[in-house]
C-alpha positions as CSV (number, residue, x, y, z in Angstrom):
1,M,11.0,-79.5,-273.6
2,T,14.2,-80.8,-272.0
3,N,14.0,-84.4,-270.8
4,F,14.6,-84.9,-267.0
5,S,16.9,-87.8,-266.3
6,L,18.0,-89.2,-262.9
7,A,21.2,-90.2,-264.7
8,R,22.5,-86.7,-264.4
9,F,22.3,-87.0,-260.6
10,S,23.4,-90.5,-260.2
11,P,26.4,-89.8,-257.9
12,F,24.1,-87.9,-255.5
13,F,21.4,-90.6,-255.5
14,C,24.1,-93.3,-255.1
15,L,25.3,-91.4,-252.0
16,I,21.8,-91.2,-250.6
17,A,21.2,-94.9,-251.2
18,L,24.5,-95.7,-249.6
19,L,23.7,-93.6,-246.5
20,I,20.3,-95.3,-246.2
21,L,21.9,-98.7,-246.5
22,Q,24.4,-97.8,-243.8
23,C,21.6,-96.5,-241.5
24,V,19.7,-99.8,-242.0
25,N,22.9,-101.8,-241.2
26,I,23.5,-99.7,-238.1
27,V,19.9,-100.3,-236.9
28,N,20.3,-104.0,-237.7
29,A,23.6,-104.1,-235.8
30,Q,22.0,-102.4,-232.8
31,S,18.9,-104.5,-232.7
32,Q,19.3,-108.3,-232.5
33,A,16.6,-110.9,-232.5
34,V,16.3,-112.9,-229.3
35,T,14.1,-115.8,-228.3
36,V,12.8,-117.3,-225.1
37,Q,10.9,-120.5,-224.3
38,T,7.8,-119.8,-222.2
39,S,5.3,-122.3,-220.8
40,S,3.0,-121.3,-223.8
41,G,5.6,-121.3,-226.6
42,V,8.6,-119.6,-228.1
43,L,8.7,-115.8,-228.2
44,R,10.9,-113.7,-230.5
45,G,11.9,-110.3,-229.2
46,L,14.6,-107.7,-229.8
47,A,17.8,-106.9,-227.9
48,A,19.1,-103.3,-228.1
49,N,20.9,-100.9,-225.8
50,G,21.8,-103.6,-223.4
51,V,18.2,-104.8,-222.9
52,S,16.2,-107.6,-224.4
53,E,12.5,-106.8,-224.8
54,Y,9.5,-108.9,-225.5
55,K,6.3,-107.0,-226.3
56,G,2.7,-107.8,-226.9
57,I,2.6,-111.1,-225.0
58,A,-0.9,-112.5,-224.5
59,Y,-1.4,-113.5,-220.9
60,A,-5.1,-113.9,-221.0
61,T,-8.3,-113.6,-223.0
62,A,-11.7,-112.5,-221.8
63,N,-15.2,-112.1,-223.1
64,R,-16.9,-108.8,-222.3
65,F,-18.0,-108.6,-218.7
66,E,-16.5,-112.0,-217.9
67,M,-13.5,-113.3,-216.0
68,P,-10.1,-113.5,-217.7
69,V,-8.9,-117.0,-218.8
70,A,-5.2,-117.8,-219.2
71,A,-4.0,-117.5,-222.8
72,R,-3.7,-120.7,-224.8
73,P,-0.3,-122.1,-226.0
74,W,0.8,-121.6,-229.6
75,V,2.9,-123.6,-232.1
76,G,6.0,-122.1,-233.6
77,V,7.7,-118.8,-232.8
78,K,5.5,-115.9,-232.0
79,D,6.6,-112.4,-232.8
80,A,7.0,-110.2,-229.7
81,T,8.5,-107.0,-231.0
82,K,5.6,-104.6,-230.9
83,F,3.3,-103.3,-228.2
84,A,-0.3,-104.5,-228.4
85,S,-3.1,-101.9,-228.1
86,N,-4.4,-100.7,-224.8
87,C,-7.8,-101.8,-223.5
88,P,-10.9,-99.8,-224.6
89,Q,-10.9,-96.2,-223.4
90,A,-11.8,-92.8,-224.6
91,A,-9.3,-90.0,-225.3
92,R,-9.0,-87.7,-222.3
93,F,-7.6,-84.2,-221.4
94,N,-7.0,-83.4,-225.1
95,L,-3.9,-85.7,-224.6
96,T,-4.5,-89.4,-224.3
97,E,-5.5,-91.7,-227.1
98,E,-8.7,-93.7,-227.8
99,S,-8.7,-97.5,-228.0
100,L,-11.6,-99.6,-229.3
101,N,-9.9,-103.0,-229.1
102,E,-11.2,-105.5,-226.6
103,D,-8.5,-108.0,-227.4
104,C,-6.1,-106.2,-225.1
105,L,-4.8,-108.5,-222.3
106,Y,-1.2,-108.4,-223.1
107,L,2.0,-107.7,-221.2
108,N,5.7,-106.8,-222.0
109,V,9.0,-108.0,-220.5
110,A,12.4,-106.2,-220.4
111,V,15.5,-107.8,-219.0
112,P,19.2,-106.8,-219.1
113,S,20.9,-108.5,-222.1
114,D,24.0,-109.5,-220.2
115,I,22.1,-111.6,-217.7
116,K,24.2,-114.7,-216.8
117,A,23.1,-118.3,-216.8
118,N,21.2,-119.2,-213.7
119,E,21.1,-115.6,-212.5
120,K,17.9,-114.6,-210.8
121,L,17.0,-110.9,-211.0
122,P,14.4,-109.1,-209.0
123,V,11.1,-108.6,-210.9
124,M,9.0,-105.4,-211.0
125,L,5.4,-105.9,-212.2
126,W,4.2,-102.5,-213.3
127,I,0.4,-101.8,-213.1
128,P,-0.3,-98.6,-215.2
129,G,-2.5,-95.8,-213.9
130,G,-5.2,-93.9,-215.6
131,G,-8.0,-93.2,-213.2
132,F,-9.4,-96.7,-213.7
133,V,-10.7,-95.5,-217.1
134,G,-7.6,-95.1,-219.2
135,G,-3.9,-95.9,-219.5
136,G,-2.0,-99.0,-220.6
137,S,1.4,-100.5,-221.0
138,N,2.2,-99.1,-224.5
139,L,3.0,-95.8,-222.9
140,Y,6.1,-96.9,-221.0
141,K,9.6,-97.6,-222.2
142,L,11.0,-100.3,-219.9
143,D,14.6,-100.4,-221.1
144,Q,16.2,-97.7,-218.9
145,M,14.9,-99.1,-215.6
146,A,15.6,-102.7,-216.5
147,R,19.2,-101.8,-217.4
148,E,20.1,-99.3,-214.7
149,G,18.2,-101.1,-212.0
150,R,19.4,-104.5,-213.2
151,M,16.0,-106.1,-212.9
152,V,13.3,-107.8,-215.0
153,I,10.4,-105.5,-215.6
154,V,6.9,-106.6,-216.7
155,S,4.2,-104.1,-217.7
156,M,0.6,-105.1,-218.3
157,N,-2.8,-104.0,-219.8
158,Y,-6.0,-104.6,-217.9
159,R,-9.6,-103.7,-218.5
160,V,-10.6,-100.2,-217.4
161,G,-13.8,-98.1,-217.3
162,L,-17.1,-99.9,-217.6
163,F,-15.4,-102.9,-219.2
164,G,-13.3,-103.5,-216.0
165,F,-15.0,-101.7,-213.1
166,M,-18.8,-101.5,-213.7
167,P,-20.9,-103.7,-211.4
168,H,-24.1,-105.2,-212.9
169,P,-26.7,-107.4,-211.2
170,A,-26.3,-110.1,-213.8
171,M,-22.5,-110.5,-213.5
172,D,-20.9,-113.2,-211.4
173,S,-21.1,-111.9,-207.8
174,S,-17.7,-113.2,-206.9
175,S,-15.9,-110.7,-209.2
176,N,-18.7,-108.3,-210.0
177,G,-17.2,-104.8,-210.5
178,D,-13.6,-105.9,-210.2
179,L,-12.8,-107.6,-213.5
180,G,-9.8,-105.2,-214.0
181,L,-8.3,-106.4,-210.8
182,E,-8.9,-110.0,-211.9
183,D,-7.0,-109.2,-215.1
184,Q,-4.1,-108.0,-213.0
185,R,-4.0,-111.1,-210.9
186,E,-4.0,-113.3,-214.1
187,A,-0.9,-111.3,-215.1
188,M,0.6,-112.0,-211.7
189,R,0.0,-115.7,-212.1
190,W,1.6,-115.5,-215.6
191,V,4.7,-114.0,-214.0
192,Q,4.9,-116.8,-211.4
193,K,4.7,-119.3,-214.1
194,N,7.0,-117.8,-216.7
195,I,9.3,-115.1,-215.4
196,A,12.1,-117.6,-214.5
197,A,12.5,-118.3,-218.3
198,F,13.5,-114.6,-218.7
199,G,16.0,-114.7,-215.8
200,G,13.6,-113.2,-213.2
201,D,13.1,-114.6,-209.7
202,P,9.4,-115.5,-209.1
203,N,10.1,-115.4,-205.4
204,N,11.2,-111.8,-205.5
205,V,8.5,-109.9,-207.3
206,T,7.6,-106.2,-206.5
207,V,4.2,-105.2,-207.6
208,A,4.3,-101.5,-208.5
209,G,2.0,-98.9,-209.8
210,E,1.1,-95.2,-209.9
211,S,-2.3,-93.6,-209.4
212,A,-5.0,-96.2,-210.3
213,G,-2.1,-98.7,-210.4
214,A,-1.3,-97.9,-206.8
215,G,-5.0,-97.9,-206.0
216,S,-5.2,-101.4,-207.5
217,I,-2.3,-102.6,-205.3
218,C,-4.2,-101.3,-202.2
219,Q,-7.0,-103.8,-203.1
220,H,-4.6,-106.6,-203.6
221,L,-3.0,-105.9,-200.2
222,A,-6.4,-106.1,-198.6
223,S,-7.1,-109.5,-200.1
224,P,-4.4,-111.8,-198.7
225,E,-6.5,-115.0,-199.1
226,V,-6.4,-114.6,-202.9
227,V,-3.0,-113.0,-203.6
228,T,-0.6,-114.4,-201.1
229,G,2.5,-115.7,-202.8
230,L,2.0,-113.7,-206.0
231,F,4.3,-110.8,-204.9
232,Q,6.8,-110.2,-202.2
233,K,7.1,-106.4,-202.1
234,A,5.0,-103.4,-203.1
235,L,5.8,-99.9,-204.5
236,L,2.8,-97.5,-204.4
237,I,3.0,-94.1,-206.0
238,S,0.2,-91.5,-205.7
239,G,-2.7,-93.6,-204.4
240,A,-4.2,-93.6,-200.9
241,C,-5.3,-97.0,-199.8
242,L,-7.6,-95.5,-197.1
243,Q,-9.8,-93.8,-199.6
244,V,-13.3,-95.1,-199.2
245,L,-14.5,-97.2,-202.1
246,P,-18.1,-98.4,-202.5
247,T,-19.1,-102.0,-201.5
248,L,-20.6,-104.1,-204.3
249,N,-24.1,-103.7,-202.7
250,Q,-23.7,-99.9,-202.5
251,A,-22.6,-99.8,-206.1
252,L,-25.5,-101.8,-207.2
253,A,-27.9,-99.7,-205.2
254,T,-26.8,-96.5,-206.9
255,P,-25.9,-98.0,-210.2
256,I,-24.0,-96.3,-213.0
257,W,-24.9,-99.2,-215.3
258,K,-28.5,-97.9,-215.5
259,S,-27.3,-94.6,-216.7
260,V,-24.9,-96.2,-219.2
261,S,-27.7,-98.4,-220.4
262,N,-30.3,-95.6,-220.9
263,N,-30.0,-92.0,-220.0
264,P,-32.6,-90.0,-222.0
265,K,-30.7,-86.7,-221.1
266,D,-27.6,-87.8,-223.0
267,P,-27.9,-86.0,-226.4
268,N,-25.5,-88.3,-228.1
269,R,-27.1,-91.6,-227.0
270,R,-27.4,-94.0,-230.0
271,F,-28.6,-97.1,-228.1
272,K,-30.9,-98.2,-225.3
273,C,-30.6,-101.3,-223.2
274,P,-33.5,-102.3,-220.8
275,V,-33.5,-100.9,-217.3
276,P,-35.8,-101.6,-214.4
277,G,-39.3,-100.3,-215.3
278,D,-39.1,-101.3,-219.0
279,T,-41.5,-104.0,-220.1
280,N,-38.7,-106.1,-221.5
281,Y,-36.3,-105.7,-218.5
282,S,-34.6,-108.6,-216.8
283,E,-31.1,-108.6,-215.4
284,K,-30.0,-111.2,-217.9
285,E,-31.5,-109.3,-220.9
286,S,-29.9,-106.1,-219.7
287,L,-26.4,-107.5,-219.6
288,S,-27.0,-109.4,-222.9
289,C,-27.9,-106.1,-224.5
290,L,-24.8,-104.3,-223.2
291,K,-22.6,-107.2,-224.5
292,K,-23.9,-106.4,-228.1
293,I,-23.3,-102.6,-228.1
294,S,-20.3,-101.4,-230.0
295,V,-17.2,-100.3,-228.0
296,A,-17.4,-96.8,-229.4
297,E,-21.0,-96.3,-228.3
298,L,-20.3,-97.6,-224.8
299,L,-17.4,-95.3,-224.4
300,E,-19.5,-92.4,-225.5
301,A,-22.0,-93.2,-222.8
302,Q,-19.3,-93.8,-220.3
303,T,-17.7,-90.4,-220.9
304,Y,-21.1,-88.7,-220.6
305,E,-22.0,-90.4,-217.4
306,A,-18.5,-89.9,-215.8
307,G,-18.9,-86.2,-216.3
308,N,-16.3,-84.2,-214.5
309,S,-15.6,-86.8,-211.7
310,I,-12.1,-88.1,-211.4
311,L,-13.3,-91.4,-210.0
312,S,-16.6,-92.6,-211.6
313,F,-15.4,-96.2,-212.2
314,V,-13.5,-97.7,-209.3
315,P,-13.0,-101.1,-207.7
316,V,-15.6,-102.2,-205.3
317,T,-15.2,-104.2,-202.1
318,G,-17.3,-106.9,-200.4
319,N,-17.0,-109.7,-203.1
320,K,-14.5,-112.5,-203.4
321,T,-12.1,-110.4,-205.4
322,V,-11.8,-107.8,-202.6
323,P,-13.4,-109.3,-199.6
324,R,-13.1,-106.2,-197.4
325,S,-12.3,-102.5,-197.4
326,F,-8.7,-101.5,-196.8
327,K,-9.7,-99.8,-193.5
328,D,-11.2,-103.0,-192.3
329,A,-8.2,-104.9,-193.5
330,V,-5.7,-103.0,-191.4
331,A,-8.1,-103.0,-188.4
332,T,-8.3,-106.8,-188.5
333,G,-4.8,-107.6,-189.7
334,N,-6.1,-109.0,-193.0
335,V,-3.4,-107.5,-195.1
336,V,-0.6,-108.9,-197.2
337,R,2.5,-108.4,-195.1
338,V,5.3,-107.3,-197.4
339,P,7.8,-104.5,-197.4
340,I,6.4,-101.4,-199.0
341,A,7.8,-98.2,-200.6
342,Y,5.1,-95.6,-200.6
343,G,4.6,-92.0,-201.5
344,G,3.6,-89.4,-204.1
345,A,4.2,-86.0,-205.5
346,Q,4.4,-82.7,-203.6
347,N,1.8,-80.9,-205.6
348,E,-0.3,-83.7,-207.0
349,L,-3.5,-82.0,-207.8
350,R,-2.1,-78.9,-209.5
351,L,-2.4,-81.1,-212.6
352,Y,-6.2,-81.4,-212.2
353,V,-6.6,-77.7,-211.4
354,G,-4.7,-77.2,-214.7
355,Y,-7.1,-79.4,-216.6
356,D,-10.1,-77.5,-215.1
357,A,-8.6,-74.1,-215.8
358,L,-8.0,-75.0,-219.4
359,G,-11.3,-76.9,-219.9
360,D,-9.4,-80.1,-220.7
361,N,-11.8,-82.0,-218.5
362,A,-14.7,-84.3,-219.3
363,N,-17.3,-81.6,-219.8
364,H,-14.8,-79.1,-221.4
365,T,-15.8,-76.4,-219.0
366,K,-13.2,-73.9,-217.9
367,Y,-12.9,-73.2,-214.1
368,P,-10.2,-70.6,-213.6
369,A,-8.8,-70.7,-210.0
370,N,-10.6,-67.7,-208.4
371,L,-12.8,-67.3,-205.3
372,E,-16.0,-67.7,-207.3
373,N,-14.9,-71.0,-208.7
374,A,-13.3,-72.1,-205.5
375,N,-16.7,-71.8,-203.7
376,R,-18.8,-73.0,-206.6
377,Y,-16.8,-75.9,-207.9
378,Y,-13.4,-76.8,-206.3
379,L,-14.4,-76.9,-202.6
380,P,-17.7,-78.8,-203.1
381,A,-16.0,-81.2,-205.5
382,F,-13.1,-82.1,-203.2
383,Y,-14.4,-81.3,-199.7
384,G,-18.2,-81.6,-199.9
385,S,-21.1,-79.2,-199.4
386,D,-20.6,-78.1,-195.7
387,E,-20.1,-74.4,-196.2
388,K,-18.7,-73.8,-192.7
389,I,-16.0,-76.4,-193.3
390,N,-15.1,-74.9,-196.7
391,Q,-14.9,-71.4,-195.3
392,K,-12.6,-72.6,-192.5
393,I,-10.4,-74.2,-195.2
394,L,-10.2,-71.0,-197.2
395,A,-9.4,-69.0,-194.2
396,R,-6.7,-71.4,-193.2
397,Y,-4.9,-71.3,-196.5
398,F,-5.6,-67.8,-197.8
399,G,-6.1,-65.7,-194.6
400,D,-9.6,-64.6,-195.2
401,A,-12.5,-66.7,-196.7
402,K,-14.2,-63.6,-198.1
403,N,-11.1,-61.8,-199.3
404,P,-8.5,-64.4,-199.9
405,K,-4.9,-63.5,-200.5
406,N,-2.7,-65.3,-203.1
407,L,-5.5,-67.6,-204.3
408,N,-4.4,-69.0,-207.7
409,G,-4.0,-72.3,-209.5
410,A,-0.8,-73.2,-207.8
411,T,-1.8,-72.4,-204.3
412,L,-5.2,-73.9,-204.7
413,G,-3.7,-77.1,-206.2
414,S,-1.2,-77.3,-203.3
415,M,-4.1,-77.1,-200.8
416,L,-5.9,-79.9,-202.6
417,S,-2.7,-81.9,-202.6
418,D,-2.2,-81.6,-198.9
419,F,-5.5,-83.3,-198.2
420,N,-9.0,-83.8,-199.4
421,P,-11.3,-86.6,-198.3
422,H,-12.9,-87.5,-201.7
423,V,-9.9,-88.1,-204.1
424,G,-7.2,-90.3,-202.6
425,I,-4.4,-88.4,-204.4
426,N,-3.0,-86.3,-201.6
427,N,-0.1,-86.4,-199.1
428,C,-1.8,-86.6,-195.8
429,F,-3.9,-89.5,-197.0
430,Y,-0.7,-91.3,-198.0
431,L,0.7,-90.8,-194.5
432,R,-2.5,-91.9,-192.9
433,T,-2.3,-95.1,-194.9
434,S,1.2,-95.9,-193.8
435,N,0.4,-94.9,-190.2
436,A,-2.4,-97.4,-190.3
437,L,-0.3,-100.1,-191.8
438,N,2.3,-99.6,-189.1
439,G,-0.4,-100.5,-186.6
440,V,-0.7,-104.0,-188.1
441,S,1.2,-106.6,-186.0
442,N,4.3,-108.0,-187.6
443,M,4.1,-105.5,-190.5
444,P,7.4,-105.4,-192.5
445,P,9.1,-102.0,-193.0
446,I,7.5,-99.2,-194.9
447,Y,9.7,-96.6,-196.7
448,Q,7.9,-93.3,-197.2
449,F,8.9,-90.8,-199.9
450,E,7.8,-87.6,-201.5
451,F,8.7,-86.4,-205.0
452,G,9.4,-82.7,-205.2
453,D,11.3,-81.7,-208.4
454,P,10.0,-78.1,-209.0
455,N,11.2,-78.4,-212.7
456,A,9.4,-81.7,-213.5
457,L,8.2,-81.9,-217.1
458,V,4.4,-81.3,-217.3
459,L,3.6,-79.1,-220.3
460,G,3.4,-81.3,-223.4
461,V,3.6,-84.4,-221.1
462,G,0.8,-84.4,-218.5
463,I,-0.9,-81.4,-220.2
464,A,-1.4,-81.3,-223.9
465,K,1.1,-79.7,-226.2
466,G,0.3,-76.0,-226.8
467,S,-1.7,-75.7,-223.5
468,N,-0.5,-73.8,-220.4
469,P,-2.8,-73.1,-217.4
470,G,-0.7,-70.1,-216.6
471,F,0.6,-71.0,-213.1
472,P,3.6,-73.0,-211.8
473,L,3.0,-76.7,-211.9
474,G,6.1,-78.4,-210.5
475,A,5.9,-81.9,-209.1
476,V,2.3,-82.8,-210.0
477,H,0.5,-86.0,-210.3
478,S,2.2,-88.5,-212.7
479,S,5.2,-86.3,-213.4
480,I,7.5,-88.7,-211.5
481,L,6.9,-91.3,-214.2
482,N,9.4,-89.8,-216.7
483,Y,12.2,-90.3,-214.1
484,F,11.7,-94.1,-214.4
485,F,10.2,-94.4,-217.9
486,P,11.9,-91.8,-220.2
487,N,10.1,-89.8,-222.8
488,L,6.6,-90.8,-221.4
489,S,4.2,-88.5,-223.3
490,N,0.9,-90.2,-222.3
491,T,0.7,-91.3,-226.0
492,A,1.9,-94.4,-227.8
493,A,4.5,-92.1,-229.5
494,I,6.5,-91.9,-226.3
495,N,8.1,-88.8,-227.6
496,A,8.3,-86.4,-224.6
497,P,11.6,-84.4,-224.2
498,N,14.5,-85.8,-222.2
499,L,14.7,-84.6,-218.7
500,P,17.1,-81.7,-218.0
501,P,20.4,-83.0,-216.6
502,P,19.7,-82.3,-212.9
503,S,16.3,-84.1,-213.1
504,E,17.9,-86.9,-215.1
505,K,20.5,-87.3,-212.3
506,L,17.6,-87.4,-209.8
507,G,15.9,-90.1,-211.8
508,K,19.0,-92.3,-211.7
509,Q,19.3,-91.8,-208.0
510,M,15.6,-92.7,-207.4
511,T,16.0,-95.7,-209.6
512,A,19.0,-96.9,-207.7
513,Y,17.2,-96.5,-204.3
514,L,14.2,-98.5,-205.5
515,A,16.3,-101.1,-207.3
516,S,18.0,-101.7,-203.9
517,F,14.5,-102.0,-202.3
518,M,13.4,-104.5,-204.9
519,R,16.5,-106.6,-204.5
520,D,16.5,-107.0,-200.7
521,G,13.7,-104.8,-199.3
522,K,16.0,-102.0,-198.1
523,P,16.4,-98.9,-200.3
524,S,19.9,-97.5,-200.2
525,L,22.4,-95.7,-202.4
526,A,26.1,-95.3,-201.6
527,G,27.1,-91.6,-201.1
528,Q,23.5,-90.5,-200.6
529,P,21.4,-90.0,-197.4
530,V,20.2,-93.1,-195.6
531,W,16.5,-93.8,-196.2
532,P,15.2,-94.8,-192.8
533,R,12.2,-97.0,-192.1
534,Y,9.0,-94.9,-191.7
535,D,7.9,-94.9,-188.1
536,G,4.7,-92.9,-188.1
537,T,1.7,-94.5,-186.4
538,K,-1.9,-93.5,-185.8
539,E,-1.0,-92.5,-182.2
540,K,2.3,-90.7,-183.2
541,P,1.5,-89.6,-186.8
542,S,4.4,-87.2,-187.4
543,S,7.6,-88.8,-188.5
544,K,10.8,-87.2,-189.7
545,N,11.5,-90.3,-191.8
546,V,9.9,-89.3,-195.1
547,M,12.5,-89.2,-197.9
548,F,12.2,-86.1,-200.1
549,F,13.5,-86.3,-203.6
550,S,14.5,-83.2,-205.5
551,P,17.6,-82.4,-207.7
552,D,20.6,-82.1,-205.4
553,N,18.3,-82.0,-202.5
554,I,17.6,-85.5,-201.1
555,H,16.8,-85.5,-197.4
556,T,14.4,-86.7,-194.8
557,Y,11.7,-84.5,-193.2
558,S,8.3,-84.5,-191.5
559,A,5.8,-84.4,-194.4
560,Y,3.0,-84.6,-191.8
561,G,4.1,-81.4,-190.1
562,G,3.5,-80.5,-186.5
563,V,1.2,-82.6,-184.3
564,Q,-0.9,-79.5,-183.3
565,A,-3.7,-78.3,-185.5
566,G,-2.3,-74.8,-185.5
567,S,1.0,-76.0,-187.1
568,K,1.6,-75.0,-190.7
569,A,4.6,-77.2,-191.2
570,G,4.7,-80.0,-193.8
571,H,1.3,-80.7,-195.4
572,Q,-0.6,-79.4,-192.3
573,C,-2.0,-82.9,-191.6
574,A,-2.9,-82.1,-188.0
575,F,-5.2,-79.4,-189.2
576,W,-6.8,-81.7,-191.7
577,N,-7.1,-84.5,-189.2
578,E,-9.0,-82.2,-186.9
579,I,-11.6,-81.4,-189.6
580,Y,-11.7,-84.9,-191.1
581,P,-10.8,-87.4,-188.4
582,E,-9.6,-90.8,-189.3
């Protein structure tokens, strides 16, 4: 047998080794260690591509079902070069990733590397979305927006699902059901205390979020007595503040915690905590039991109880965390008065019709978009059980409720995206919210927008790779995120494709508009249309001052449409307002 020797191939292997060494040197040359002194200690991050980033910074700790406490200082230099894990959550939509780690209250900071001494940059504090049951900061690359917008960006984790938004009678009544919001406020306080060390201006902070992140900001805006001074502007994407949320008392009266603790119909239940009627039940014993159950088992119960509902775990109102509903806040003037940029996507809920058509929902049941499923599932889920109303809606959008024309996933999704009263992810609800805010005395300017890129990336990004619901998706819920945070894939890999050139150009333009807003409260971009202040009100709801963003097609228009119920312009909000008055 002939002996095999590497010596025969030594030139080849030397070449490979040399190339590897060169690659390592290139990486080392591109990434440079940087440090910053915070109030808690020294952090070591990495600078690359014109941005210095510090990741996985502990801002708080929290025992299960208890308030967050500011993180303790440390000695020496702490590594801040890797994202921390997201808070506990189940995998969803055959796409997102599970997390079982309760040590999760971390944030990340990105800042332009060429920041000058004593320069104070505007700060964006990003609150991730995820339906209040998922999401987290390790999904977002912050470097592009920090660099191109010339700002300091902070992203955070906060507790979600039953760990952050499940009321229980034994919890502290002041924050019961809103621990996730309290986490966010602890991160806001961290920013106030530390962001100047990174070159950020603590007096120019824009709190920003999408979906549940925007919904969270709504609750902060309605709580001025506890958040005033923590931020100076707000950017809300795809979340309607006027969506009705339960009060703490209502949530406790129809409690999901009982079902999580003990539902005998759950075939996968591996634990049982006492509920009223059990001989060993007490409020204290019930909560004590839930504190001992493993994260995995609790998430299994949470997923079963959430079923197919988009919003099973949401913030509550009527405690010290959120003293009042947003509707009451605007009616009484108890809102944080800051400039606001506000809007969403043209066809938000096509995404969720896609999930249901594919069976990528919580109960893995397929609901193709046809008349049978419209009557049996979609209309009751989004509009309620009044058959007369539902038939009127079908007739309006499809000509005939009994023999509809052109009813498919795209058209049904667009209808749901115009308005529905139960899921605050729709365009007429966004406009209602801004109209209500404009009725508050001394309210600073609101700048309304709508994202409408028909070629937004969805397949393999918002919908799992290899899946296709079979109808056009376009500008759906969360698809705007890739325009600010490139390659967002809803996984920690952050490996979605780059945007096509026209969409990439649009992303740069939207970033520039919003960076201007974050600097001085007025969104503007040289050479592009003026973005006027939104002037819709409850009395005069239709405004032409909604900025529409699509590649090579930025303009203002009336998203509300005509003021008569018969108008089919815009999102037909007058029709919806007639059926579902404010």
